[in-house]
C-alpha positions in Angstrom: 20.0 8.5 -31.1 21.3 10.2 -28.0 18.4 12.7 -28.1 15.9 9.8 -28.4 17.4 8.1 -25.3 17.3 11.4 -23.2 13.6 12.0 -24.3 12.6 8.4 -23.3 14.4 8.8 -19.9 12.6 12.1 -19.3 9.2 10.6 -20.2 9.8 7.5 -18.0 10.8 9.6 -15.0 7.8 12.0 -15.5 5.4 9.1 -15.8 6.6 7.5 -12.6 6.5 10.8 -10.7 2.9 11.3 -11.9 1.8 8.0 -10.3 3.1 8.9 -6.8 0.2 9.6 -4.6 0.1 12.5 -2.3 0.7 11.8 1.3 -1.7 13.0 4.0 -0.1 16.1 5.4 2.9 16.1 3.0 4.3 19.2 1.4 5.0 20.1 -2.2 8.8 20.5 -2.4 8.7 23.4 -4.7 6.0 25.6 -3.1 6.3 24.4 0.5 2.5 24.3 0.4 0.6 21.4 1.9 -0.8 19.1 -0.8 -4.6 18.7 -0.6 -4.6 15.0 0.2 -8.0 14.4 2.0 -8.9 11.1 3.6 -12.6 10.8 3.0 -13.4 7.2 3.9 -12.0 4.1 5.6 -13.2 0.6 4.7 -12.6 -2.6 6.5 -13.8 -5.7 4.7 -14.0 -9.2 6.3 -14.8 -12.5 4.5 -14.9 -16.1 5.3 -17.0 -19.1 4.6 -19.7 -18.0 7.0 -19.1 -14.2 7.2 -19.1 -11.2 4.9 -19.1 -7.8 6.2 -18.0 -4.3 5.1 -17.5 -1.6 7.7 -17.3 2.0 6.2 -16.4 5.0 8.2 -16.7 8.6 6.9 -16.1 11.8 8.8 -19.7 11.6 10.2 -21.0 8.1 9.8 -20.1 4.5 10.5 -22.0 2.0 8.4 -21.8 -1.8 8.8 -23.2 -4.0 6.0 -23.3 -7.8 6.4 -24.6 -10.6 4.2 -26.9 -11.8 7.0 -28.4 -8.5 8.2 -29.6 -5.2 7.1 -27.0 -2.4 6.8 -26.7 -0.4 10.0 -25.6 3.2 10.1 -24.5 5.2 13.2 -23.5 8.9 13.6 -20.1 9.2 15.0 -18.6 12.1 16.9 -15.9 14.3 15.2 -13.3 13.0 17.8 -13.7 9.4 16.6 -12.9 10.4 13.0 -10.1 12.7 14.1 -8.6 9.7 16.0 -8.9 7.4 13.0 -7.4 10.1 10.7 -4.5 10.5 13.0 -3.5 6.9 12.6 -4.3 6.9 8.9 -1.9 9.8 8.4 0.9 7.5 9.5 0.3 5.1 6.7 1.8 5.6 3.2 -1.0 4.6 0.8 1.3 3.0 -1.7 2.7 0.6 0.9 -0.8 -0.8 1.9 -0.8 -3.4 -0.9 2.8 -4.5 0.0 2.1 -5.3 3.7 2.8 -8.8 4.8 0.3 -10.5 7.0 1.8 -11.7 10.4 -0.3 -14.8 10.5 -1.9 -17.2 8.0 -5.0 -18.3 9.9 -7.3 -17.4 7.0 -5.8 -20.2 4.9 -7.5 -22.9 7.0 -10.6 -20.9 8.2 -9.0 -20.0 11.4 -9.8 -16.3 10.8 -11.7 -14.3 8.2 -9.7 -12.7 5.5 -9.6 -8.9 5.9 -8.6 -5.9 4.0 -8.3 -2.2 4.9 -8.9 0.4 2.3 -8.2 4.1 2.6 -10.1 6.5 0.2 -7.9 9.5 -0.4 -8.9 12.2 -3.0 -11.5 9.8 -4.4 -8.9 7.1 -5.0 -9.0 3.7 -3.2 -5.8 2.3 -1.6 -6.5 -1.3 -0.5 -4.2 -3.3 1.7 -2.9 -6.7 1.1 -5.2 -9.5 2.6 -4.5 -10.3 6.3 -6.2 -12.2 9.1 -9.2 -10.4 10.8 -7.9 -9.4 14.3 -4.2 -9.9 13.3 -3.3 -6.9 11.0 0.2 -6.1 9.9 2.1 -4.0 12.4 2.1 -0.9 10.1 -1.7 -0.6 10.2 -2.4 -2.3 13.6 -3.2 0.9 15.5 -5.7 2.1 12.9 -7.4 -1.4 12.5 -7.7 -1.7 16.4 -9.1 1.8 16.7 -11.6 1.0 13.9 -12.6 -2.3 15.5 -13.0 -0.7 18.9 -15.3 2.0 17.4 -17.4 -0.6 15.7 -17.7 -2.7 18.8 -18.8 0.5 20.7 -21.9 0.9 18.4 -22.7 -2.6 17.5 -24.2 -4.7 20.3 -25.2 -8.2 19.0 
């Protein structure tokens, strides 16, 4: 009986540890080697009654797809991606879905509902829903940088 309990405890701990995502720029405690966590894409989705858009940024390209218009793509400089990556590295991917929105304007169409998704090592890490233009404090710098980059390229 005792051995069974010990085996179950080991399996549970090992299973939980296996689900922990690698942090950007984190190190493996055993080898002191950086883990290969690579941010490959950032997505910002907005949706309301009259709006639906998805902004996708990769190391070389900014793409904006809306329900009303054709998709637009722009080549971005390396410095823009580096700046976004800098802010993304400050965010723990597992915490994104637990963030609390500072406002609730989206509940009465005062703002579009928005989500931020980081794609790290081919795995998507979406945030909790928040009001467009009013992100949680933990992701505010990244969202504001992303929106300013989008505004720089899109002139409607």
